[in-house]
C-alpha positions in Angstrom: 194.7 64.4 -31.9 192.3 64.3 -34.8 188.7 65.1 -34.1 187.5 61.7 -35.3 189.9 59.9 -32.9 188.8 62.0 -29.9 185.1 61.3 -30.7 185.9 57.5 -31.0 187.7 57.5 -27.6 184.9 59.4 -26.0 182.3 57.0 -27.3 184.3 54.0 -26.1 184.7 55.5 -22.6 181.0 56.4 -22.4 180.0 52.9 -23.5 182.2 51.3 -20.8 180.9 53.6 -18.1 177.3 52.8 -19.1 178.1 49.0 -18.9 179.5 49.3 -15.5 176.6 51.4 -14.3 174.1 48.9 -15.5 175.9 45.8 -14.4 173.6 43.8 -12.1 174.7 43.7 -8.5 175.2 40.0 -7.6 174.4 40.7 -4.0 170.8 41.7 -5.0 169.9 38.1 -5.9 169.6 35.2 -3.6 171.0 32.1 -5.3 169.6 28.8 -4.0 172.2 26.5 -2.5 171.5 22.9 -2.9 172.6 20.4 -0.2 173.4 17.0 -1.6 171.7 13.9 -0.3 174.8 12.9 1.7 175.0 16.1 3.5 178.5 16.9 2.5 177.8 20.4 1.3 177.1 23.3 3.7 174.5 26.0 3.3 176.5 29.1 2.6 173.7 31.6 3.0 170.9 32.1 5.5 168.0 32.2 3.0 164.7 30.7 4.0 163.4 28.3 1.5 159.7 28.8 0.6 159.2 25.4 -1.1 161.0 23.2 1.6 160.4 25.2 4.7 157.5 27.7 4.5 155.1 25.8 2.2 155.2 22.5 4.2 154.6 24.5 7.3 151.5 26.2 5.8 150.1 23.1 4.2 150.6 21.0 7.4 149.1 23.5 9.7 146.7 25.7 7.7 145.8 24.3 4.3 143.4 21.6 5.4 139.7 20.7 5.0 137.6 23.5 6.5 140.5 26.0 6.6 142.8 27.2 3.8 143.0 24.5 1.2 141.6 25.1 -2.3 138.3 23.4 -1.6 137.5 25.3 1.6 139.3 28.6 1.0 138.2 30.0 4.4 137.8 33.8 4.2 139.2 33.7 0.6 142.6 32.5 1.8 144.3 29.6 0.1 147.7 28.4 1.3 148.5 25.6 -1.1 151.1 27.2 -3.4 153.3 30.2 -3.7 151.0 32.4 -5.8 148.0 31.7 -3.6 150.0 32.4 -0.5 151.3 35.8 -1.8 147.9 37.0 -3.2 145.3 35.6 -0.8 147.3 36.0 2.4 148.4 39.5 1.3 152.1 39.0 1.9 154.0 42.3 1.6 157.7 41.6 0.8 160.1 42.9 3.4 157.3 43.9 5.8 155.9 41.2 8.1 153.9 43.6 10.2 151.9 44.6 7.1 151.5 41.0 5.9 148.2 39.4 6.9 149.9 36.0 6.8 152.2 37.0 9.7 149.6 39.2 11.5 147.3 36.3 12.2 150.1 34.2 13.5 150.9 36.7 16.3 147.3 37.8 16.9 146.4 37.9 20.6 142.6 37.7 20.0 141.7 34.0 20.1 138.9 34.6 17.6 141.4 35.9 15.0 144.6 33.9 15.7 145.7 31.3 13.2 145.8 28.3 13.2 142.4 28.6 14.8 141.9 26.8 18.2 141.7 24.0 19.1 144.5 23.4 16.6 147.8 24.3 18.3 149.4 27.6 17.4 152.7 27.7 15.5 155.8 27.6 17.7 157.8 30.8 18.2 160.5 29.4 16.0 158.0 28.7 13.2 156.6 32.2 13.4 160.1 33.7 13.3 160.8 31.6 10.2 157.8 33.1 8.4 158.9 36.6 9.5 162.4 35.9 8.3 161.1 34.7 4.9 159.0 37.8 4.4 161.9 40.1 5.6 164.1 38.4 2.9 161.7 39.4 0.2 159.1 36.6 0.3 160.8 34.9 -2.6 159.7 31.6 -4.2 163.0 29.9 -3.2 163.7 26.2 -3.3 166.6 25.3 -1.1 167.3 21.8 0.2 168.8 22.1 3.7 168.5 18.7 5.3 171.5 16.5 6.1 170.8 12.8 5.8 173.7 12.1 8.1 171.7 13.6 11.0 168.8 11.2 11.7 168.2 11.6 15.4 164.7 11.9 16.9 165.0 15.7 17.3 165.4 16.0 13.6 162.6 13.6 12.8 160.2 15.4 15.2 161.0 18.7 13.6 160.1 17.4 10.2 156.8 15.9 11.5 155.9 19.0 13.5 156.4 21.3 10.5 154.6 19.2 8.0 152.0 17.1 9.9 151.1 18.3 13.3 148.2 20.5 12.2 146.2 17.4 11.2 147.6 15.0 13.8 147.7 16.8 17.2 145.9 16.0 20.5 142.9 18.1 19.6 142.7 17.2 15.9 143.9 13.6 15.3 142.6 13.0 11.7 142.3 9.3 11.0 143.0 8.6 14.7 146.6 9.4 14.1 148.5 11.5 16.7 152.1 12.6 16.0 152.7 14.7 19.0 155.5 12.9 20.8 158.1 10.1 20.6 155.7 7.2 21.3 153.1 8.3 18.8 155.7 8.9 16.0 157.5 5.6 16.7 154.2 3.7 16.8 153.1 4.9 13.3 156.6 4.6 11.9 156.9 1.0 13.1 153.6 0.0 11.5 154.8 1.5 8.2 151.8 3.8 8.0 153.8 7.1 8.4 156.4 6.2 5.8 154.0 4.9 3.3 151.9 8.1 3.6 154.7 10.6 3.3 156.3 8.5 0.5 152.9 8.6 -1.4 153.0 4.9 -1.9 150.0 3.2 -3.7 147.2 2.3 -1.4 148.3 4.9 1.2 146.7 8.2 2.1 149.3 10.7 0.8 150.5 13.2 3.4 150.7 16.1 3.9 147.1 16.1 2.6 146.8 18.5 -0.3 150.4 19.4 -0.1 153.6 18.5 -1.9 155.4 15.3 -1.1 158.2 15.8 1.4 161.5 16.1 -0.3 163.5 12.9 -0.6 166.1 13.7 2.0 163.6 14.2 4.8 162.0 10.9 4.0 165.5 9.3 4.0 166.1 10.8 7.5 163.0 9.2 8.9 163.9 5.9 7.2 167.4 6.0 8.6 166.1 6.8 12.1 163.8 3.8 11.9 166.6 1.5 10.6 168.8 2.6 13.5 166.3 1.4 16.1 164.1 4.5 16.7 166.5 6.1 19.1 164.9 8.8 21.4 167.9 11.1 20.9 
């Protein structure tokens, strides 16, 4: 074989090997999976969504007047968007134990735990969700996971608890509105006050205050629950 031919074959082989070595591993990236509004698609991964799960949880329980919204910025911590959460709450990707955001949620000292009493602490499931998000790399993911075909009260209460309970609990009922149980939630849904607020309708007080509007599918779930007769199921 001529020398030129050998060199050409060697260069082609080396180029191919280099391409394979540099090829991006598809497993290394989490691709958001969008559920459609009718709930016909399934979530095919277990990724936590920052925009639709973590941020509403933080804005509804922590980013309020006097605490961690942009105006108050208690202790320099602002929890109203992804960049602020990562930088001011000192989130360390893949390491909840070293992330201040997680540490204050599991703190045993009542003077350090967040949310600060008398606001209710996050539930164990909510705390585990934050830890899971950090363990997955604390990414700015935006995944719609709600199914509008499931509109029972359990689902409605979960939406309200995650997004609203920090400002509307038994110890801190802003605007005189409590959303702690079935009767409270039904009352404010029947009057139209809840739906107008979370839908950001003109003349209403947009909720969550200082946070993003709930995604359309969650509002649809509450509307369907109301239309079906406010079943306590």
